[in-house]
C-alpha distance (Angstrom), angle and dihedral (degrees) to the residues before:
residue distance angle dihedral
X1 . . .
X2 3.82 . .
X3 3.81 123.5 .
X4 3.79 124.4 -161.4
X5 3.80 114.7 -139.3
X6 3.79 133.7 158.7
X7 3.79 117.3 -123.1
X8 3.79 132.4 -174.1
X9 3.82 120.0 -137.1
X10 3.80 125.3 -162.9
X11 3.79 118.2 -129.0
X12 3.86 90.7 -112.6
X13 3.82 90.9 51.7
X14 3.80 89.4 49.6
X15 3.82 89.0 55.3
X16 3.83 88.4 54.5
X17 3.80 90.0 50.9
X18 3.83 93.9 51.3
X19 3.86 95.5 94.8
X20 3.81 89.8 50.7
X21 3.81 90.8 45.7
X22 3.80 92.1 50.6
X23 3.80 91.9 50.7
X24 3.82 90.7 46.1
X25 3.82 97.9 52.4
X26 3.84 92.4 -104.6
X27 3.80 89.3 -62.3
X28 3.82 102.9 144.9
X29 3.79 94.3 -165.8
X30 3.83 92.0 52.4
X31 3.82 91.0 44.6
X32 3.82 91.4 55.6
X33 3.82 90.9 47.9
X34 3.82 89.6 51.5
X35 3.81 89.5 49.5
X36 3.80 90.8 52.3
X37 3.81 91.6 48.7
X38 3.83 89.5 49.0
X39 3.83 88.8 54.3
X40 3.82 91.6 47.7
X41 3.81 91.5 51.7
X42 3.80 91.9 50.1
X43 3.79 89.7 48.0
X44 3.82 91.9 51.0
X45 3.80 91.0 52.7
X46 3.82 90.8 51.6
X47 3.83 92.6 54.4
X48 3.79 100.5 61.6
X49 3.79 121.3 160.1
X50 3.79 125.8 -105.0
X51 3.82 91.0 -102.6
X52 3.80 91.2 51.5
X53 3.79 90.9 48.8
X54 3.81 89.7 52.0
X55 3.81 91.3 50.8
X56 3.80 90.7 47.0
X57 3.81 89.6 50.5
X58 3.79 90.5 50.9
X59 3.80 90.7 49.5
X60 3.81 90.7 48.6
X61 3.80 91.3 51.1
X62 3.80 91.5 50.3
X63 3.80 101.4 39.6
X64 3.81 117.7 6.5
X65 3.80 94.8 44.5
X66 3.80 87.6 53.2
X67 3.80 97.1 -124.5
X68 3.81 86.4 129.6
X69 3.79 108.7 102.0
X70 3.79 121.5 173.1
X71 3.79 100.1 -139.8
X72 3.83 112.7 -153.6
X73 3.80 109.5 -132.0
X74 3.85 94.6 -138.9
X75 3.82 89.0 58.3
X76 3.81 91.3 59.0
X77 3.81 90.3 47.7
X78 3.80 89.1 51.8
X79 3.80 91.6 50.5
X80 3.80 90.6 55.1
X81 3.79 96.7 61.3
X82 3.79 140.9 40.9
X83 3.80 110.2 -87.7
X84 3.81 138.6 136.2
X85 3.83 113.5 -62.5
X86 3.81 91.6 -106.6
X87 3.81 112.4 66.7
X88 3.82 116.8 -124.6
X89 3.81 121.7 -78.8
X90 3.80 109.5 -88.5
X91 3.81 95.6 35.0
X92 3.81 92.4 108.8
X93 3.81 98.1 35.9
X94 3.79 92.1 94.3
X95 3.82 88.9 51.2
X96 3.82 92.1 55.3
X97 3.79 89.8 48.4
X98 3.82 92.0 50.5
X99 3.80 94.3 48.5
X100 3.80 91.1 49.0
X101 3.83 90.5 52.9
X102 3.80 91.1 43.3
X103 3.82 89.5 57.1
X104 3.81 91.2 50.0
X105 3.80 94.2 -116.1
X106 3.80 131.6 133.2
X107 3.80 90.7 -145.6
X108 3.81 136.8 3.0
X109 3.80 118.2 -126.9
X110 3.79 126.5 -163.0
X111 3.81 89.0 -112.1
X112 3.83 90.5 52.8
X113 3.80 90.3 52.5
X114 3.81 94.4 48.2
X115 3.82 94.2 47.5
X116 3.80 91.9 46.1
X117 3.82 95.8 48.7
X118 3.82 94.3 45.2
X119 3.82 92.4 46.8
X120 3.82 93.3 48.1
X121 3.78 109.2 18.6
X122 3.83 95.7 -169.9
X123 3.82 98.5 45.3
X124 3.80 94.0 109.7
X125 3.78 97.0 45.7
X126 3.75 148.3 9.3
X127 3.83 117.9 -106.3
X128 3.78 94.6 2.5
X129 3.80 125.3 98.9
X130 3.79 126.8 -154.5
X131 3.78 133.7 -167.5
X132 3.81 125.2 -175.9
X133 3.81 127.1 -150.9
X134 3.80 117.8 -173.6
X135 3.80 128.6 -158.7
X136 3.83 119.5 -122.7
X137 3.82 90.6 -107.9
X138 3.87 88.5 58.1
X139 3.82 88.9 -138.1
X140 3.79 96.6 97.9
X141 3.77 130.8 46.2
X142 3.78 139.9 172.9
X143 3.81 123.2 -141.3
X144 3.81 121.4 -163.5
X145 3.82 114.6 -152.9
X146 3.81 116.9 -165.3
X147 3.82 131.9 179.8
X148 3.81 140.4 150.4
X149 3.82 94.0 -125.6
X150 3.82 108.1 68.3
X151 3.83 95.4 -164.7
X152 3.80 91.7 47.0
X153 3.82 89.7 49.0
X154 3.81 95.3 51.6
X155 3.79 93.3 51.1
X156 3.80 92.7 47.1
X157 3.81 93.8 49.8
X158 3.81 88.3 55.3
X159 3.81 89.9 50.0
X160 3.83 93.8 47.8
X161 3.81 91.5 47.6
X162 3.82 89.0 52.7
X163 3.80 91.5 46.8
X164 3.83 94.9 48.7
X165 3.82 90.3 50.2
X166 3.81 89.6 65.6
X167 3.79 128.9 86.1
X168 2.99 130.3 -47.9
X169 3.85 97.8 25.6
X170 3.84 99.9 34.3
X171 3.81 96.1 -173.4
X172 3.80 117.8 174.5
X173 3.81 120.8 -146.7
X174 3.81 109.2 -118.3
X175 3.82 105.4 168.9
X176 3.82 136.9 2.3
X177 3.84 123.2 -158.7
X178 3.81 112.7 -171.5
X179 3.80 134.8 -163.5
X180 3.83 125.7 159.8
X181 3.82 97.5 -91.7
X182 3.79 102.4 14.1
X183 3.81 129.5 56.8
X184 3.80 120.9 -179.7
X185 3.80 117.1 -162.8
X186 3.79 124.7 -170.1
X187 3.80 113.6 -148.9
X188 3.78 133.1 -172.3
X189 3.78 132.3 -165.4
X190 3.81 119.7 -109.7
X191 3.80 139.4 174.3
X192 3.81 102.9 -111.3
X193 3.78 142.9 37.6
X194 3.82 89.7 -131.3
X195 3.81 92.2 59.3
X196 3.80 92.4 44.9
X197 3.80 93.0 47.9
X198 3.80 93.4 47.8
X199 3.82 87.9 59.1
X200 3.82 91.1 52.9
X201 3.82 90.8 52.2
X202 3.83 90.2 47.6
X203 3.83 90.8 55.2
X204 3.81 102.2 34.2
X205 3.81 107.4 18.7
X206 3.79 116.6 128.5
X207 3.78 139.4 132.0
X208 3.80 116.5 -88.1
X209 3.81 119.5 -153.8
X210 3.79 122.6 -133.9
X211 3.77 108.6 -89.2
X212 3.79 112.7 -104.2
X213 3.79 86.2 -146.4
X214 3.81 89.7 65.5
X215 3.79 96.2 47.7
X216 3.82 91.3 45.4
X217 3.79 93.9 51.0
X218 3.79 109.5 26.3
X219 3.83 95.5 155.2
X220 3.80 93.8 55.7
X221 3.79 93.9 46.9
X222 3.81 90.0 48.3
X223 3.81 89.1 55.9
X224 3.81 91.2 48.5
X225 3.81 90.9 49.0
X226 3.82 90.5 49.9
X227 3.81 91.3 55.1
X228 3.79 91.9 48.5
X229 3.81 91.8 45.5
X230 3.81 90.6 50.7
X231 3.83 87.5 57.8
X232 3.84 89.3 73.9
X233 3.83 89.5 -160.2
X234 3.83 93.5 -61.9
X235 3.80 116.0 145.1
X236 3.80 97.9 -94.6
X237 3.79 107.7 164.2
X238 3.79 116.4 -130.6
X239 3.79 127.8 166.6
X240 3.79 116.9 -118.9
X241 3.81 88.1 -137.5
X242 3.80 89.6 48.4
X243 3.81 91.6 52.0
X244 3.80 91.2 49.0
X245 3.80 91.9 48.3
X246 3.80 90.5 48.4
X247 3.78 89.9 54.7
X248 3.82 90.9 51.7
X249 3.79 104.1 35.0
X250 3.85 97.4 60.9
X251 3.80 85.7 -149.6
X252 3.80 125.3 75.5
X253 3.80 90.4 -155.8
X254 3.84 90.7 64.1
X255 3.79 89.1 64.3
X256 3.81 92.8 46.0
X257 3.82 89.9 54.9
X258 3.81 89.8 51.8
X259 3.80 94.6 49.4
X260 3.81 92.9 48.2
X261 3.80 89.9 50.5
X262 3.83 94.6 47.7
X263 3.81 100.0 42.4
X264 3.80 100.8 36.4
X265 3.83 98.8 28.8
X266 3.81 92.0 -131.8
X267 3.78 135.8 116.2
X268 3.81 116.3 -117.1
X269 3.80 89.5 -136.4
X270 3.82 90.7 58.2
X271 3.83 97.8 44.6
X272 3.79 121.7 111.1
X273 3.81 120.1 -126.4
X274 3.83 97.7 -102.3
X275 3.79 93.4 40.6
X276 3.82 94.5 50.2
X277 3.81 94.0 47.6
X278 3.81 88.8 48.8
X279 3.82 90.9 55.0
X280 3.82 92.5 46.4
X281 3.82 90.2 48.7
X282 3.83 93.1 50.3
X283 3.81 95.1 46.8
X284 3.80 98.4 43.0
X285 3.82 92.0 44.1
X286 3.82 91.7 49.0
X287 3.82 90.5 50.1
X288 3.80 91.3 50.4
X289 3.82 98.0 -114.6
X290 3.83 98.0 111.7
X291 3.78 138.5 30.1
X292 3.81 93.5 -152.1
X293 3.81 146.4 -44.9
X294 3.81 124.0 -123.6
X295 3.81 123.1 -172.0
X296 3.76 149.9 165.9
X297 3.80 125.8 -168.9
X298 3.81 95.5 -76.2
X299 3.81 106.7 24.3
X300 3.81 136.8 48.7
X301 3.81 125.7 -162.9
X302 3.79 114.4 -157.4
X303 3.83 117.0 -164.3
X304 3.81 107.0 -157.8
X305 3.81 124.4 -152.2
X306 3.82 95.1 -149.6
X307 3.78 128.5 55.1
X308 3.83 96.0 -151.6
X309 3.84 108.9 120.1
X310 3.82 93.7 -143.9
X311 3.79 92.8 52.3
X312 3.82 91.8 46.7
X313 3.81 92.1 51.1
X314 3.80 92.5 47.4
X315 3.82 93.1 51.2
X316 3.83 91.8 44.4
X317 3.82 91.1 50.7
X318 3.81 89.9 49.3
X319 3.81 92.6 52.5
X320 3.82 92.1 46.7
X321 3.84 92.4 49.0
X322 3.80 92.2 46.1
X323 3.80 91.5 51.5
X324 3.80 89.2 45.4
X325 3.81 90.6 56.9
X326 3.81 87.6 59.4
X327 3.83 90.4 49.9
X328 3.83 95.8 -101.7
X329 3.81 112.2 126.4
X330 3.81 118.9 -157.4
X331 3.80 134.0 165.1
X332 3.83 133.3 -166.4
X333 3.83 115.9 -89.5
X334 3.81 94.4 172.6
X335 3.81 127.3 6.8
X336 3.79 127.4 -158.6
X337 3.78 139.0 84.3
X338 3.82 85.1 -41.1
X339 3.81 104.8 42.3
X340 3.81 124.1 -168.8
X341 3.80 118.5 -154.9
X342 3.81 119.6 -167.3
X343 3.79 128.7 -159.2
X344 3.80 115.6 -111.4
X345 3.80 110.9 -97.9
X346 3.82 92.8 -119.6
X347 3.81 89.8 54.5
X348 3.82 96.5 47.9
X349 3.76 110.8 121.7
X350 3.83 114.9 -126.0
């Protein structure tokens, strides 16, 4: 039901209404109705449900908090064998291509990079801050890298220098000033990737020894390499911290426990059956390992993203161990891209 009432509007308020008036054909009544609807829409967005808040929190953890790192497959291959300290030219090209697409751009200019880094200092990495200063001639720039973890910082500066040497930026490393938590690198523009990359090798090149971690735990690293190889360079999101923890934990399920605890603020041991499977489904789907999980009280269907048998077995084992931690014992009834897990007979509810 409509009511007719007279209202008085200050001149300043009328200025605020001008965009609504223009879009409403200078019809004041329609403009006010559009303003009210705009307020209602904003109010609806602010009153999201608990499930929506949980999904938003998951998205924030993966994307907005910058734990999402697009790991180039050739970099992992380089880490697994003895090679010069600077990975081969081309290793980071796929990373530059992915970031450019991620930002919705056809190409990435030096100006784009500078504006983006200075506006959001952590956009290219978690727990590391960058700031760019550019010379008036726009051919030389200085980037300050800062982080609490000195070892983490040094490795990342090497990686960024390699990345920036690739097309389209082609920045050569001219000078490196190091302190424990702050590294300042002076870069200059050049005409070729080869010239830019030679400067990175001149500043950072050294021999890296084979990781003892790999030789001590070959089976685990083989499983990790299988998962990364199954990626086939698609944009599967994986946290840099998660990858590091996977390399150290020797058990993928350890990392799943940690993520469930951090994101959902619950203990795996205290989770109910439906709740725990919901968390596993959300996390593994968001990280690109699964399409979905379906379940009833005695059977679980796991729809895997990858067809690689080693990856499937590793993910299945992780789910079974995670459920086992909460006192729910399952075993494989059928393994494959669609896996069926059945509850142990002694645990079947009457």
